[in-house]
C-alpha positions, 0 to 999 in steps of 0.5 A: 430067303432073307426079307430084308434087302440084301446088304451087297445088292441092295439097288436090286434087280430092275427086271429080275424077281423082286428081293422082298416080298414085304409091302412097302409103304410111307417113306419107303414106297417113295424109294423103294421098289419091289426090287429095290432102289427105283430107277429115278433115284438110281439116275438121280444118284448118278447125275449127282456123282457127275456134276460132283466130280465135273465140279471138283475138277473144274474148280481145281482147274480154276485154282491151278489156273490162278483164276486165268478161267474165268466166265466169258473167257474164248476156249481155245481148242485145248481148253475144249479138249480138256472140257471133253476128257474131264466130262468123258472121265466124270461120266464113266467114273461115275457109272463106275461107282454105281456098278460098284453100289448095283453089283454089276459090270461096268459093261452092262451100261453099253459101253464094255472095254473089250468093244473099244475100238474093235470092229464094230467102232470103225463100222460106225465110224465108216457109216458116220463118214458116208452120211455126212459126205452124202449130206455135204454132196447134196447141199453142193449140188444145189449150190450151197457148198464149195470147198474152197483152197487148202487151209493148211500146209500138209504138216499142219493138216496131219497135226489137226487131223490127229488132233481133231481126230482124238478129240471127236473120240472123245466127244463120241464116248462122252455124249454117247455113254453119258446120254445113252450108257448109264442113264438109258440103261437105267431108265429103260429099267423102269419105263422100257427101252424106247419110252427112255430112249425118246425122253434122253433123245429129247434131252440130248437135243435140248442141251445142245441148244446151249452151244455158241450158234445153236437154234432149234432149226438144228433140234429135230436133226439132233433129236433123230440122230439120238434116235438112231443112236438108240436103234444102233445101241438096240440092234448091236447090244453096246455103243461102240457102232454109235461112238464110232458114227458120232466121232467120225461124223463130227470129224467129217463136218468140223475137219475135212468139210470144214462147216460149223457143227451145231453151230461151232466152227473149229479152227485148224479145219482142212480148207476155207469151205463156204456155205452159201444160200437159204438157210433151208439148203445149208442150215445156216449159222447152225450148218449142215445139221439145220438143213432139210436135207439132214433130216432126209439123210438120217432118215435114209440112213435109219432105214438102210441101217434097219435093213443091214443091222437085223434083229439077231435072234438068240442074242438079248437085248439091252433091256433084257441084259438086265434080269441077267446083270445083277445076282440074285441075293443070297438064300 
């Protein structure tokens, strides 16, 4: 066995056998462990690639629009769509580059192409619509929500339904893969699945504070739903249930029930709905995600999901699949 790091597998197998028996000292020990480049550095490489790619696309967009895109400009639905699409593409391309470097399959990071828009995605979408509907019904039962009149005609309603449906699908792909794809996979190889899940769930909540209208009231809900998405990854083996759930919940909240989503109100929503009452009930400017009922409904969702989607014997969990994801160095 070659005692040096194999050129084709320089990052090593995080949970597999050591790729070198030679003790690491000095600068090597900072960057390398017995199984290759340490998970923290691999995550940093991924983030650097993502930022570089997204920054390059941003610069090209500004040049293409002759400076029309400037700080403080109002974001139209088309600009929001373009930003989310660019973010999703950059997150995926950065992972494809890392997969090439690490000698892994892209699907090892939790989003296999074979699962796209298949049964697990639609199961998640059904759960997401059910959760947001239950949340709105709970708020309405205490007098905090009114549907109002129709805000769109039939033609416009269909057009915006398709637009926001596709938009929130992209949001689901981007946010789930960015927070619970490559980064979750890599961090789990160093600290374990649930410590990594807690870390990135807290980060998920903190990042949403940058949304206009978001406040600390909505953060417990966001952290809890992020942990729920990690549970779905753990139980189903990939992110497609979480992507479907995420997309359907946001679509139901923003379009169907026409209320703020993490402090943002989208144009082209279905009705002239209103929230009225104390912030503990309605969530205030944050929207239903800031309501006390949101935490209750998410907790109930976690309990039910845990009963329905039991751990399956014989199928390796995501962290156990790490051992099989990278072939051993050649003899």
